[in-house]
N, CA, C and O atoms as CSV, one atom per row, in Angstrom:
chain,resi,resn,atom,element,x,y,z
A,1,MET,N,N,-16.215,-70.492,85.936
A,1,MET,CA,C,-15.949,-69.063,86.192
A,1,MET,C,C,-16.581,-68.853,87.732
A,1,MET,O,O,-17.711,-69.224,88.051
A,2,LYS,N,N,-15.805,-68.309,88.455
A,2,LYS,CA,C,-16.248,-67.920,89.735
A,2,LYS,C,C,-17.030,-66.524,89.711
A,2,LYS,O,O,-16.894,-65.577,88.937
A,3,TYR,N,N,-17.929,-66.700,90.845
A,3,TYR,CA,C,-19.109,-65.502,90.730
A,3,TYR,C,C,-18.494,-64.628,91.663
A,3,TYR,O,O,-17.497,-64.985,92.290
A,4,THR,N,N,-19.053,-63.419,91.816
A,4,THR,CA,C,-18.450,-62.491,92.974
A,4,THR,C,C,-19.873,-62.345,93.940
A,4,THR,O,O,-20.977,-62.185,93.420
A,5,VAL,N,N,-19.674,-62.423,95.371
A,5,VAL,CA,C,-20.434,-62.375,96.162
A,5,VAL,C,C,-20.538,-60.764,96.786
A,5,VAL,O,O,-19.574,-60.184,97.284
A,6,LYS,N,N,-21.794,-60.225,96.660
A,6,LYS,CA,C,-21.932,-58.836,97.364
A,6,LYS,C,C,-22.891,-58.586,98.216
A,6,LYS,O,O,-24.070,-58.643,97.866
A,7,PHE,N,N,-22.583,-58.327,99.244
A,7,PHE,CA,C,-23.563,-57.975,100.263
A,7,PHE,C,C,-24.262,-56.709,100.264
A,7,PHE,O,O,-23.471,-55.773,100.377
A,8,THR,N,N,-25.521,-56.344,100.174
A,8,THR,CA,C,-26.255,-55.112,100.048
A,8,THR,C,C,-25.908,-54.357,101.457
A,8,THR,O,O,-25.505,-54.981,102.438
A,9,ALA,N,N,-26.061,-53.283,101.447
A,9,ALA,CA,C,-25.853,-52.316,102.679
A,9,ALA,C,C,-27.223,-53.032,103.697
A,9,ALA,O,O,-27.023,-53.239,104.894
A,10,THR,N,N,-28.299,-53.291,103.184
A,10,THR,CA,C,-29.301,-54.053,104.345
A,10,THR,C,C,-28.726,-55.129,104.851
A,10,THR,O,O,-28.718,-55.277,106.073
A,11,ALA,N,N,-28.164,-56.039,104.033
A,11,ALA,CA,C,-27.564,-57.387,104.466
A,11,ALA,C,C,-26.574,-57.226,105.491
A,11,ALA,O,O,-26.533,-57.923,106.504
A,12,GLU,N,N,-25.746,-56.263,105.206
A,12,GLU,CA,C,-24.567,-55.835,106.219
A,12,GLU,C,C,-25.239,-55.444,107.515
A,12,GLU,O,O,-24.829,-55.866,108.596
A,13,GLU,N,N,-26.232,-54.669,107.403
A,13,GLU,CA,C,-26.795,-54.144,108.399
A,13,GLU,C,C,-27.643,-55.357,109.240
A,13,GLU,O,O,-27.815,-55.220,110.452
A,14,ASP,N,N,-28.097,-56.405,108.612
A,14,ASP,CA,C,-28.719,-57.202,109.182
A,14,ASP,C,C,-27.775,-58.170,109.899
A,14,ASP,O,O,-28.195,-58.895,110.800
A,15,LEU,N,N,-26.412,-58.182,109.471
A,15,LEU,CA,C,-25.653,-59.031,110.143
A,15,LEU,C,C,-25.161,-58.335,111.271
A,15,LEU,O,O,-24.846,-59.089,112.191
A,16,ARG,N,N,-24.990,-57.069,111.494
A,16,ARG,CA,C,-24.754,-56.170,112.593
A,16,ARG,C,C,-25.750,-56.577,113.671
A,16,ARG,O,O,-25.551,-57.088,114.774
A,17,ASN,N,N,-26.803,-56.238,113.097
A,17,ASN,CA,C,-28.074,-56.533,114.218
A,17,ASN,C,C,-27.945,-58.072,114.632
A,17,ASN,O,O,-28.271,-58.287,115.799
A,18,ILE,N,N,-27.574,-59.066,113.968
A,18,ILE,CA,C,-27.645,-60.173,114.429
A,18,ILE,C,C,-26.251,-60.424,115.523
A,18,ILE,O,O,-26.169,-61.195,116.480
A,19,ALA,N,N,-25.375,-59.597,115.047
A,19,ALA,CA,C,-24.065,-59.871,116.095
A,19,ALA,C,C,-24.674,-59.167,117.349
A,19,ALA,O,O,-24.556,-59.823,118.384
A,20,PHE,N,N,-25.232,-58.091,117.447
A,20,PHE,CA,C,-25.647,-57.333,118.653
A,20,PHE,C,C,-26.559,-58.184,119.392
A,20,PHE,O,O,-26.350,-58.433,120.579
A,21,SER,N,N,-27.504,-58.622,118.797
A,21,SER,CA,C,-28.683,-59.599,119.419
A,21,SER,C,C,-28.022,-60.787,119.929
A,21,SER,O,O,-28.266,-61.133,121.085
A,22,VAL,N,N,-27.134,-61.521,119.138
A,22,VAL,CA,C,-26.532,-62.593,120.110
A,22,VAL,C,C,-25.712,-62.371,120.890
A,22,VAL,O,O,-25.660,-63.163,121.831
A,23,ALA,N,N,-24.832,-61.359,120.874
A,23,ALA,CA,C,-23.892,-61.013,121.899
A,23,ALA,C,C,-24.508,-60.491,123.190
A,23,ALA,O,O,-23.942,-60.609,124.277
A,24,ARG,N,N,-25.862,-59.825,122.998
A,24,ARG,CA,C,-26.642,-59.601,124.049
A,24,ARG,C,C,-27.413,-60.573,124.825
A,24,ARG,O,O,-27.709,-60.454,126.014
A,25,ILE,N,N,-27.742,-61.641,123.975
A,25,ILE,CA,C,-28.594,-62.711,124.715
A,25,ILE,C,C,-27.445,-63.823,124.996
A,25,ILE,O,O,-27.710,-64.764,125.744
A,26,SER,N,N,-26.441,-63.734,124.522
A,26,SER,CA,C,-25.369,-65.068,125.087
A,26,SER,C,C,-24.445,-64.410,126.209
A,26,SER,O,O,-23.987,-65.097,127.123
A,27,GLY,N,N,-24.162,-62.870,126.078
A,27,GLY,CA,C,-23.193,-62.468,126.735
A,27,GLY,C,C,-21.827,-62.606,126.394
A,27,GLY,O,O,-20.897,-62.386,127.170
A,28,SER,N,N,-21.695,-63.074,124.909
A,28,SER,CA,C,-20.392,-63.167,124.721
A,28,SER,C,C,-20.159,-62.573,123.181
A,28,SER,O,O,-20.859,-62.974,122.252
A,29,ILE,N,N,-19.397,-61.851,123.049
A,29,ILE,CA,C,-18.695,-61.188,121.831
A,29,ILE,C,C,-18.311,-61.996,120.685
A,29,ILE,O,O,-18.613,-61.836,119.502
A,30,THR,N,N,-17.514,-62.990,121.295
A,30,THR,CA,C,-17.131,-64.245,120.644
A,30,THR,C,C,-17.969,-64.820,119.783
A,30,THR,O,O,-17.863,-64.806,118.557
A,31,ILE,N,N,-19.028,-65.465,120.598
A,31,ILE,CA,C,-20.084,-66.187,119.825
A,31,ILE,C,C,-20.579,-65.550,118.794
A,31,ILE,O,O,-20.621,-66.084,117.685
A,32,ALA,N,N,-21.047,-64.245,119.037
A,32,ALA,CA,C,-21.702,-63.350,118.043
A,32,ALA,C,C,-20.745,-63.161,116.812
A,32,ALA,O,O,-21.194,-63.082,115.669
A,33,LYS,N,N,-19.362,-63.091,117.108
A,33,LYS,CA,C,-18.554,-62.701,116.085
A,33,LYS,C,C,-18.178,-64.131,115.059
A,33,LYS,O,O,-17.782,-64.115,113.893
A,34,ASN,N,N,-18.424,-65.188,115.842
A,34,ASN,CA,C,-18.276,-66.495,115.155
A,34,ASN,C,C,-19.472,-66.973,114.399
A,34,ASN,O,O,-19.454,-67.737,113.434
A,35,LEU,N,N,-20.593,-66.380,115.005
A,35,LEU,CA,C,-21.633,-66.842,114.062
A,35,LEU,C,C,-21.844,-65.868,112.812
A,35,LEU,O,O,-22.353,-66.295,111.776
A,36,VAL,N,N,-21.472,-64.669,112.939
A,36,VAL,CA,C,-21.424,-63.628,111.726
A,36,VAL,C,C,-20.673,-64.491,110.771
A,36,VAL,O,O,-21.175,-64.953,109.747
A,37,ALA,N,N,-19.107,-64.736,111.266
A,37,ALA,CA,C,-18.196,-65.259,110.230
A,37,ALA,C,C,-18.914,-66.630,109.788
A,37,ALA,O,O,-18.856,-66.779,108.567
A,38,GLU,N,N,-19.440,-67.457,110.328
A,38,GLU,CA,C,-20.135,-68.865,109.810
A,38,GLU,C,C,-21.218,-68.301,108.829
A,38,GLU,O,O,-21.455,-69.022,107.859
A,39,LEU,N,N,-21.849,-67.233,108.918
A,39,LEU,CA,C,-22.977,-66.686,107.803
A,39,LEU,C,C,-22.138,-66.462,106.830
A,39,LEU,O,O,-22.286,-67.117,105.799
A,40,ARG,N,N,-21.125,-65.546,106.915
A,40,ARG,CA,C,-20.445,-65.082,105.764
A,40,ARG,C,C,-19.640,-66.320,104.936
A,40,ARG,O,O,-19.686,-66.449,103.713
A,41,THR,N,N,-18.955,-67.129,105.782
A,41,THR,CA,C,-18.284,-68.349,105.142
A,41,THR,C,C,-19.232,-69.029,104.276
A,41,THR,O,O,-18.931,-69.363,103.130
A,42,LYS,N,N,-20.476,-69.260,104.844
A,42,LYS,CA,C,-21.521,-69.835,104.085
A,42,LYS,C,C,-21.887,-69.379,102.911
A,42,LYS,O,O,-22.045,-70.197,102.004
A,43,THR,N,N,-22.070,-68.181,102.702
A,43,THR,CA,C,-22.151,-67.239,101.201
A,43,THR,C,C,-21.049,-67.562,100.473
A,43,THR,O,O,-21.178,-67.829,99.279
A,44,GLN,N,N,-19.931,-67.580,101.029
A,44,GLN,CA,C,-18.861,-67.720,100.069
A,44,GLN,C,C,-18.978,-68.612,99.247
A,44,GLN,O,O,-18.565,-68.369,98.114
A,45,ARG,N,N,-19.593,-69.974,99.538
A,45,ARG,CA,C,-19.768,-71.091,98.685
A,45,ARG,C,C,-20.346,-70.887,97.391
A,45,ARG,O,O,-20.178,-71.618,96.415
A,46,LEU,N,N,-21.159,-69.666,97.458
A,46,LEU,CA,C,-21.968,-69.404,96.237
A,46,LEU,C,C,-21.052,-68.727,95.123
A,46,LEU,O,O,-21.522,-68.495,94.009
A,47,GLU,N,N,-19.659,-68.398,95.468
A,47,GLU,CA,C,-18.855,-68.044,94.486
A,47,GLU,C,C,-18.650,-69.313,93.413
A,47,GLU,O,O,-18.343,-69.062,92.247
A,48,ASP,N,N,-18.823,-70.591,93.840
A,48,ASP,CA,C,-18.811,-71.532,92.950
A,48,ASP,C,C,-19.922,-72.292,92.658
A,48,ASP,O,O,-20.030,-72.963,91.632
A,49,PHE,N,N,-20.820,-72.202,93.598
A,49,PHE,CA,C,-22.157,-72.884,93.271
A,49,PHE,C,C,-23.413,-71.825,93.642
A,49,PHE,O,O,-24.047,-71.929,94.693
A,50,PRO,N,N,-23.661,-70.870,92.706
A,50,PRO,CA,C,-24.475,-69.732,93.013
A,50,PRO,C,C,-26.053,-70.259,92.924
A,50,PRO,O,O,-26.963,-69.529,93.315
A,51,LEU,N,N,-26.302,-71.576,92.381
A,51,LEU,CA,C,-27.726,-71.738,92.384
A,51,LEU,C,C,-28.024,-73.056,93.605
A,51,LEU,O,O,-29.009,-73.790,93.692
A,52,SER,N,N,-27.076,-73.024,94.258
A,52,SER,CA,C,-26.986,-74.154,95.287
A,52,SER,C,C,-28.215,-73.806,96.501
A,52,SER,O,O,-28.603,-74.719,97.230
A,53,GLY,N,N,-28.698,-72.599,96.613
A,53,GLY,CA,C,-29.621,-72.412,97.694
A,53,GLY,C,C,-30.797,-72.922,97.276
A,53,GLY,O,O,-30.886,-73.292,96.105
A,54,ALA,N,N,-31.985,-73.038,98.221
A,54,ALA,CA,C,-33.252,-73.362,97.940
A,54,ALA,C,C,-34.040,-72.513,97.424
A,54,ALA,O,O,-33.742,-71.324,97.529
A,55,ILE,N,N,-35.136,-72.864,96.798
A,55,ILE,CA,C,-36.118,-72.186,96.126
A,55,ILE,C,C,-37.095,-71.768,97.053
A,55,ILE,O,O,-37.707,-72.753,97.465
A,56,PRO,N,N,-37.539,-70.597,97.605
A,56,PRO,CA,C,-38.550,-70.158,98.482
A,56,PRO,C,C,-40.026,-70.865,97.797
A,56,PRO,O,O,-40.221,-71.028,96.593
A,57,ASN,N,N,-40.846,-71.174,98.760
A,57,ASN,CA,C,-42.202,-71.436,98.257
A,57,ASN,C,C,-43.074,-70.337,97.836
A,57,ASN,O,O,-44.010,-70.464,97.047
A,58,ASP,N,N,-42.745,-69.347,98.359
A,58,ASP,CA,C,-43.671,-68.213,98.105
A,58,ASP,C,C,-43.339,-67.905,96.464
A,58,ASP,O,O,-42.206,-67.974,95.990
A,59,ARG,N,N,-44.441,-67.587,95.774
A,59,ARG,CA,C,-44.598,-67.582,94.188
A,59,ARG,C,C,-43.948,-66.196,93.676
A,59,ARG,O,O,-43.306,-66.031,92.639
A,60,VAL,N,N,-44.281,-65.218,94.686
A,60,VAL,CA,C,-43.497,-63.807,94.123
A,60,VAL,C,C,-42.194,-63.989,94.401
A,60,VAL,O,O,-41.441,-63.671,93.481
A,61,MET,N,N,-41.682,-64.408,95.393
A,61,MET,CA,C,-40.227,-64.535,95.733
A,61,MET,C,C,-39.562,-65.461,94.785
A,61,MET,O,O,-38.400,-65.300,94.411
A,62,MET,N,N,-40.415,-66.546,94.364
A,62,MET,CA,C,-39.884,-67.514,93.240
A,62,MET,C,C,-39.785,-66.832,91.990
A,62,MET,O,O,-38.747,-67.038,91.361
A,63,SER,N,N,-40.671,-66.031,91.467
A,63,SER,CA,C,-40.754,-65.422,90.373
A,63,SER,C,C,-39.723,-64.120,90.076
A,63,SER,O,O,-39.536,-63.606,88.973
A,64,ASN,N,N,-39.140,-63.747,91.286
A,64,ASN,CA,C,-38.390,-62.847,91.224
A,64,ASN,C,C,-36.772,-63.369,91.466
A,64,ASN,O,O,-35.811,-62.606,91.567
A,65,ASP,N,N,-36.723,-64.754,91.527
A,65,ASP,CA,C,-35.446,-65.543,91.566
A,65,ASP,C,C,-34.772,-65.563,92.568
A,65,ASP,O,O,-33.609,-65.965,92.541
A,66,TYR,N,N,-35.406,-65.103,93.745
A,66,TYR,CA,C,-34.722,-65.289,95.075
A,66,TYR,C,C,-34.277,-66.702,95.318
A,66,TYR,O,O,-34.917,-67.636,94.834
A,67,ARG,N,N,-33.227,-66.890,96.034
A,67,ARG,CA,C,-32.897,-68.072,96.752
A,67,ARG,C,C,-32.634,-68.062,98.060
A,67,ARG,O,O,-32.756,-66.949,98.573
A,68,PHE,N,N,-32.321,-68.906,98.753
A,68,PHE,CA,C,-31.845,-68.880,100.151
A,68,PHE,C,C,-30.945,-69.944,100.838
A,68,PHE,O,O,-30.911,-71.136,100.532
A,69,LEU,N,N,-30.431,-69.512,101.531
A,69,LEU,CA,C,-29.485,-70.739,102.318
A,69,LEU,C,C,-29.655,-70.653,103.831
A,69,LEU,O,O,-29.899,-69.585,104.392
A,70,ILE,N,N,-29.516,-71.833,104.482
A,70,ILE,CA,C,-30.071,-72.094,105.889
A,70,ILE,C,C,-28.680,-72.279,106.627
A,70,ILE,O,O,-27.794,-73.013,106.189
A,71,HIS,N,N,-28.577,-71.509,107.839
A,71,HIS,CA,C,-27.546,-71.919,108.625
A,71,HIS,C,C,-28.065,-71.735,110.070
A,71,HIS,O,O,-28.468,-70.634,110.445
A,72,ASN,N,N,-28.056,-72.707,110.796
A,72,ASN,CA,C,-28.838,-72.871,111.965
A,72,ASN,C,C,-30.006,-72.290,112.100
A,72,ASN,O,O,-30.893,-72.969,111.581
A,73,ASP,N,N,-30.459,-71.109,112.683
A,73,ASP,CA,C,-31.675,-70.557,112.574
A,73,ASP,C,C,-31.893,-69.350,111.623
A,73,ASP,O,O,-32.862,-68.590,111.609
A,74,TYR,N,N,-30.812,-69.333,110.848
A,74,TYR,CA,C,-30.719,-67.907,110.054
A,74,TYR,C,C,-31.064,-68.234,108.456
A,74,TYR,O,O,-30.749,-69.296,107.918
A,75,LEU,N,N,-31.592,-67.412,107.952
A,75,LEU,CA,C,-31.711,-67.492,106.529
A,75,LEU,C,C,-30.900,-66.529,105.701
A,75,LEU,O,O,-30.919,-65.391,106.170
A,76,THR,N,N,-30.290,-66.650,104.750
A,76,THR,CA,C,-29.725,-65.674,103.815
A,76,THR,C,C,-30.281,-65.746,102.486
A,76,THR,O,O,-30.096,-66.717,101.752
A,77,PHE,N,N,-31.089,-64.538,102.103
A,77,PHE,CA,C,-31.732,-64.495,100.981
A,77,PHE,C,C,-30.863,-63.843,99.785
A,77,PHE,O,O,-30.348,-62.763,100.076
A,78,TYR,N,N,-30.657,-64.268,98.663
A,78,TYR,CA,C,-29.893,-63.802,97.420
A,78,TYR,C,C,-30.606,-64.007,96.105
A,78,TYR,O,O,-31.639,-64.656,95.939
A,79,ARG,N,N,-29.974,-63.423,95.286
A,79,ARG,CA,C,-30.450,-63.267,93.860
A,79,ARG,C,C,-28.862,-63.391,93.160
A,79,ARG,O,O,-27.819,-63.004,93.685
A,80,VAL,N,N,-29.026,-64.086,91.745
A,80,VAL,CA,C,-27.894,-64.143,91.055
A,80,VAL,C,C,-28.149,-63.544,89.723
A,80,VAL,O,O,-29.094,-63.813,88.981
A,81,ASP,N,N,-27.128,-62.644,89.497
A,81,ASP,CA,C,-27.211,-61.970,88.166
A,81,ASP,C,C,-26.238,-62.626,87.200
A,81,ASP,O,O,-25.022,-62.510,87.356
A,82,GLU,N,N,-26.758,-63.291,86.238
A,82,GLU,CA,C,-25.851,-64.117,85.454
A,82,GLU,C,C,-25.019,-63.421,84.492
A,82,GLU,O,O,-23.930,-63.808,84.068
A,83,GLU,N,N,-25.756,-62.154,84.130
A,83,GLU,CA,C,-24.765,-61.142,83.118
A,83,GLU,C,C,-23.535,-60.843,83.715
A,83,GLU,O,O,-22.540,-60.951,82.998
A,84,THR,N,N,-23.380,-60.451,85.003
A,84,THR,CA,C,-22.242,-59.697,85.706
A,84,THR,C,C,-21.523,-60.964,86.534
A,84,THR,O,O,-20.382,-60.816,86.972
A,85,LYS,N,N,-22.244,-62.200,86.722
A,85,LYS,CA,C,-21.855,-63.344,87.366
A,85,LYS,C,C,-21.677,-62.765,88.952
A,85,LYS,O,O,-20.711,-63.001,89.678
A,86,THR,N,N,-22.548,-62.162,89.205
A,86,THR,CA,C,-22.536,-61.369,90.906
A,86,THR,C,C,-23.913,-62.197,91.369
A,86,THR,O,O,-24.941,-62.410,90.727
A,87,VAL,N,N,-23.528,-62.593,92.775
A,87,VAL,CA,C,-24.609,-62.997,93.792
A,87,VAL,C,C,-24.850,-61.755,94.719
A,87,VAL,O,O,-23.959,-61.276,95.420
A,88,TYR,N,N,-26.130,-61.278,94.660
A,88,TYR,CA,C,-26.283,-60.225,95.541
A,88,TYR,C,C,-27.277,-60.820,96.806
A,88,TYR,O,O,-28.334,-61.420,96.608
A,89,VAL,N,N,-26.781,-60.560,97.952
A,89,VAL,CA,C,-27.074,-61.079,99.248
A,89,VAL,C,C,-27.937,-59.951,99.810
A,89,VAL,O,O,-27.430,-58.902,100.206
A,90,PHE,N,N,-29.244,-60.185,99.838
A,90,PHE,CA,C,-30.205,-59.053,100.141
A,90,PHE,C,C,-30.632,-58.924,101.755
A,90,PHE,O,O,-30.948,-57.874,102.316
A,91,ALA,N,N,-30.566,-60.187,102.330
A,91,ALA,CA,C,-30.957,-60.067,103.736
A,91,ALA,C,C,-30.555,-61.464,104.463
A,91,ALA,O,O,-30.544,-62.615,104.026
A,92,VAL,N,N,-30.286,-61.023,105.513
A,92,VAL,CA,C,-29.805,-62.287,106.581
A,92,VAL,C,C,-30.972,-61.920,107.810
A,92,VAL,O,O,-31.195,-60.802,108.275
A,93,PHE,N,N,-31.583,-63.106,108.149
A,93,PHE,CA,C,-32.284,-63.070,109.356
A,93,PHE,C,C,-32.730,-64.104,110.079
A,93,PHE,O,O,-32.607,-65.142,109.430
A,94,ASN,N,N,-33.275,-64.303,111.320
A,94,ASN,CA,C,-33.406,-65.403,112.089
A,94,ASN,C,C,-34.715,-65.951,111.111
A,94,ASN,O,O,-35.549,-65.183,110.632
A,95,GLY,N,N,-34.714,-67.291,110.937
A,95,GLY,CA,C,-35.657,-67.770,110.219
A,95,GLY,C,C,-36.873,-68.357,110.966
A,95,GLY,O,O,-37.704,-69.065,110.397
A,96,ARG,N,N,-36.931,-68.024,112.284
A,96,ARG,CA,C,-38.129,-68.210,113.051
A,96,ARG,C,C,-39.111,-67.106,112.689
A,96,ARG,O,O,-40.288,-67.328,112.974
A,97,LEU,N,N,-38.823,-66.011,112.136
A,97,LEU,CA,C,-39.409,-64.987,111.736
A,97,LEU,C,C,-40.320,-65.221,110.452
A,97,LEU,O,O,-39.766,-66.007,109.683
A,98,ASP,N,N,-41.452,-64.809,110.032
A,98,ASP,CA,C,-42.089,-65.071,108.850
A,98,ASP,C,C,-41.360,-64.287,107.720
A,98,ASP,O,O,-41.502,-63.108,107.396
A,99,TYR,N,N,-40.724,-65.031,107.320
A,99,TYR,CA,C,-39.576,-64.450,106.015
A,99,TYR,C,C,-40.446,-63.684,104.762
A,99,TYR,O,O,-39.948,-62.680,104.251
A,100,THR,N,N,-41.550,-64.112,104.365
A,100,THR,CA,C,-42.062,-63.384,103.396
A,100,THR,C,C,-42.710,-61.851,103.767
A,100,THR,O,O,-42.989,-60.953,102.973
A,101,ARG,N,N,-42.852,-61.864,105.261
A,101,ARG,CA,C,-43.386,-60.584,105.878
A,101,ARG,C,C,-41.952,-59.744,105.743
A,101,ARG,O,O,-41.894,-58.631,105.220
A,102,ALA,N,N,-40.972,-60.347,106.215
A,102,ALA,CA,C,-39.599,-59.619,106.549
A,102,ALA,C,C,-38.834,-59.179,104.966
A,102,ALA,O,O,-38.037,-58.251,104.835
A,103,LEU,N,N,-39.306,-60.094,103.857
A,103,LEU,CA,C,-38.735,-59.710,102.678
A,103,LEU,C,C,-39.632,-58.885,101.662
A,103,LEU,O,O,-39.236,-58.599,100.532
A,104,ASN,N,N,-40.730,-58.569,102.105
A,104,ASN,CA,C,-41.760,-57.655,101.379
A,104,ASN,C,C,-41.132,-56.333,100.958
A,104,ASN,O,O,-41.448,-55.848,99.872
A,105,LYS,N,N,-40.297,-55.752,101.723
A,105,LYS,CA,C,-39.837,-54.694,101.572
A,105,LYS,C,C,-38.627,-54.963,100.327
A,105,LYS,O,O,-38.243,-53.932,99.775
A,106,TYR,N,N,-38.182,-55.903,99.987
A,106,TYR,CA,C,-37.357,-56.181,98.751
A,106,TYR,C,C,-38.150,-56.398,97.564
A,106,TYR,O,O,-37.549,-56.311,96.493
A,107,LEU,N,N,-39.396,-56.667,97.547
A,107,LEU,CA,C,-40.127,-56.912,96.564
A,107,LEU,C,C,-40.837,-56.119,95.819
A,107,LEU,O,O,-41.495,-56.575,94.884
């Protein structure tokens, strides 16, 4: 059975911020749009393989059943609701950041 992938409002905002940042740095709206499209495509595989993401090393995140996907320098954090067969994407951000600090607002 396929799962439904849903981006939270925060994750959608993260994607917008990534697009603006990449467009500003690269000078190309096309590059920014392509990166966001790649990030979205990567998460779509969770429809068939919701547990395919890595488990974070952080104990709190691990105990709250977070998983993450890696694409280039970006991390996409999500949780799976087995009851509703839904994958909730909570955050997408540059992996060069301290992800535990960035995700504290979700725990």
